[in-house]
C-alpha atoms as one frame of an Amber mdcrd trajectory, in Angstrom:
protein
-161.399 227.857  -1.654-161.119 229.725   1.649-158.442 228.577   4.069-157.341
 229.970   7.432-153.796 229.329   8.627-154.061 229.252  12.418-151.791 229.155
  15.458-152.254 229.690  19.198-150.069 230.293  22.227-151.077 229.051  25.661
-150.194 229.269  29.346-148.946 225.659  29.311-149.203 222.302  27.613-152.261
 220.651  29.169-155.860 221.836  29.450-156.385 219.356  32.289-153.993 221.478
  34.346-156.203 224.504  33.802-154.094 226.040  31.042-155.703 228.550  28.699
-155.178 230.238  25.343-153.404 233.605  25.474-152.858 234.421  21.791-154.515
 233.577  18.467-153.062 234.325  15.045-154.961 233.586  11.829-154.302 234.432
   8.169-156.795 234.093   5.335-155.982 232.415   2.019-158.381 232.317  -0.905
-157.434 230.115  -3.855-153.942 229.762  -2.337-153.377 233.515  -2.243-153.121
 235.716   0.842-156.004 238.188   0.877-154.557 240.577   3.466-157.236 239.631
   6.020-155.898 238.392   9.310-156.895 238.083  12.936-154.521 238.670  15.852
-155.824 238.502  19.401-154.254 238.524  22.861-156.387 237.028  25.621-156.301
 237.380  29.398-156.141 233.810  30.794-156.867 234.899  34.374-154.092 232.647
  35.645-150.314 232.374  35.838-148.216 231.303  32.849-146.077 228.218  33.336
-142.301 228.887  33.220-141.753 226.466  30.320-144.403 228.201  28.217-143.006
 231.638  29.083-139.608 230.554  27.739-141.244 229.573  24.456-143.341 232.666
  23.707-142.231 235.318  26.215-145.772 236.575  26.848-146.180 237.605  30.486
-149.252 237.705  32.681-148.629 241.428  33.250-148.807 242.066  29.492-152.099
 240.175  29.282-153.698 241.748  32.363-155.654 244.348  30.385-156.506 242.113
  27.416-160.052 240.765  26.783-161.233 237.392  28.034-161.854 234.567  25.571
-165.593 235.056  25.951-165.176 238.657  24.779-163.483 237.690  21.519-165.181
 234.337  20.863-167.761 235.571  18.351-165.161 237.562  16.414-162.917 234.511
  16.251-165.649 232.077  15.201-166.951 234.472  12.568-163.464 234.707  11.062
-162.900 230.942  10.807-166.419 229.585  10.156-166.886 227.459   7.020-163.189
 227.554   6.162-160.474 224.919   6.024-158.165 225.410   8.988-154.473 224.794
   8.326-152.740 224.047  11.639-149.369 222.544  12.530-149.994 219.834  15.137
-153.728 220.452  14.989-154.631 218.267  17.975-152.884 220.673  20.334-154.544
 223.879  19.093-157.964 222.288  18.596-157.808 220.790  22.074-157.324 224.233
  23.595-159.880 225.955  21.363-162.524 223.334  22.114-161.678 223.592  25.812
-162.308 227.343  25.713-165.633 226.821  23.940-166.671 224.223  26.514-165.871
 226.604  29.376-168.203 229.168  27.784-170.982 226.737  26.867-170.728 222.918
  27.013-173.306 222.692  24.226-171.318 224.909  21.819-170.235 223.271  18.540
-166.654 222.052  18.357-164.222 223.561  15.861-164.251 220.458  13.629-168.044
 220.846  13.297-167.532 224.341  11.907-164.443 223.870   9.724-162.454 221.305
   7.800-159.078 220.587   9.392-155.746 220.138   7.625-152.830 219.190   9.889
-149.521 220.191   8.257-147.564 218.105  10.778-149.333 214.964   9.554-148.766
 216.073   5.962-145.067 216.719   6.597-144.571 213.332   8.276-146.094 211.608
   5.258-143.982 213.659   2.854-140.737 213.459   4.847-140.825 210.231   6.884
-138.086 209.849   9.458-137.121 213.531   9.322-137.646 216.404  11.755-140.889
 218.165  10.861-141.141 221.033  13.330-142.057 224.407  11.849-138.425 225.548
  12.118-137.214 222.386  10.368-139.752 222.860   7.556-138.769 226.516   7.152
-135.173 225.421   6.656-136.148 222.608   4.291-138.290 224.865   2.113-136.038
 227.931   2.329-138.622 230.010   4.197-136.967 232.877   6.106-137.679 232.471
   9.817-134.908 234.692  11.157-137.533 236.883  12.895-138.641 233.905  14.991
-136.587 234.365  18.144-139.682 233.426  20.175-142.915 231.717  19.202-145.770
 234.038  18.298-149.181 233.053  16.962-149.339 235.567  14.105-145.711 235.173
  13.018-145.986 231.386  13.171-149.156 231.541  11.070-147.322 233.609   8.456
-144.437 231.135   8.356-146.796 228.173   8.238-148.710 229.722   5.333-145.479
 229.926   3.309-144.422 226.413   4.281-147.862 225.003   3.399-147.843 226.639
  -0.030-144.339 225.334  -0.701-145.264 221.808   0.417-148.315 221.773  -1.839
-147.034 223.519  -4.948-144.450 226.171  -4.241-144.820 228.477  -7.245-147.937
 230.086  -5.786-146.062 231.189  -2.687-142.623 232.101  -3.986-140.807 232.726
  -7.233-140.158 229.983  -9.764-136.453 230.239  -9.001-137.045 229.635  -5.290
-139.401 226.771  -6.050-136.814 225.199  -8.352-134.184 225.480  -5.624-136.540
 223.818  -3.165-137.340 221.060  -5.627-133.654 220.349  -6.138-133.056 220.244
  -2.402-136.030 217.945  -1.935-134.624 215.604  -4.576-131.277 215.494  -2.803
-132.982 214.627   0.449-135.072 211.800  -0.939-132.621 210.302  -3.464-131.296
 206.888  -2.439-127.572 207.136  -3.073-126.644 203.688  -1.718-124.336 201.602
  -3.984-126.094 199.494  -6.617-124.782 196.044  -7.557-125.152 195.389 -11.289
-125.256 191.858 -12.698-122.779 191.357 -15.563-123.578 188.567 -18.051-120.656
 187.468 -20.268-121.028 185.545 -23.534-120.381 181.826 -23.352-117.822 180.080
 -25.580-120.616 178.783 -27.801-122.135 182.265 -28.124-118.737 183.807 -28.901
-118.070 181.213 -31.613-121.504 181.773 -33.175-120.854 185.519 -33.148-117.519
 185.094 -34.950-119.067 182.778 -37.529-121.809 185.297 -38.193-119.265 188.083
 -38.721-117.272 185.895 -41.117-120.426 185.131 -43.124-121.225 188.863 -43.386
-117.633 189.531 -44.436-117.822 187.003 -47.252-121.175 188.210 -48.544-120.459
 191.941 -48.366-118.641 193.869 -51.109-116.895 196.102 -48.576-116.332 193.346
 -46.032-117.559 193.286 -42.445-116.779 196.564 -40.689-117.432 195.073 -37.245
-114.930 192.313 -37.941-112.229 194.842 -38.686-113.012 197.016 -35.629-113.497
 194.279 -33.074-111.165 191.541 -34.315-108.968 191.820 -31.217-111.678 192.760
 -28.711-113.557 190.485 -26.314-117.381 190.423 -26.499
């Protein structure tokens, strides 16, 4: 099974505002193991980067000025991901931008979902942890994945973190040691355990039942050579 863990960075949040992709990071997994193959591309968007986006990833237009255009790297990118399962956190965002770039090159070009299967880890996390924060940082903390290098967003680094988080969410032992997986499992149990007080119904014996019990013990006592042990132990106790 060939999977590609993918992330992108962009000039802003909306393609309708003319925003473009500026970075692609992709890591290959085969049978849930990293193969060492990866793809890391910076792309010249030929436009300014919105201030909000710059605060997130720190990639400047000056840095990108000598980088290739999307059309220059498109074939390399598609060749790397074709016929794989793409693992993406909040897939709608990344796929929206990737499909937008393909449309700008050729409106008749196949969309990403026509080339690959899509697995959205945000959807998976929301199903697994309903009502909890499920950002990549939150999942790293929940699954004990070290994200201390993540001062800013970066497509390749985020793909590496997402690969570890995905493996932990779907098995754990493949990605990390058994000890780490056991720690994660314990933490997961603490998070999902319902510790609210439980009211237990206590049923006490009726007078008739208590009398029948005593009569039965007396009958055993009379018929037994050694007497009734229960009668001696519980003579002064209440049923």
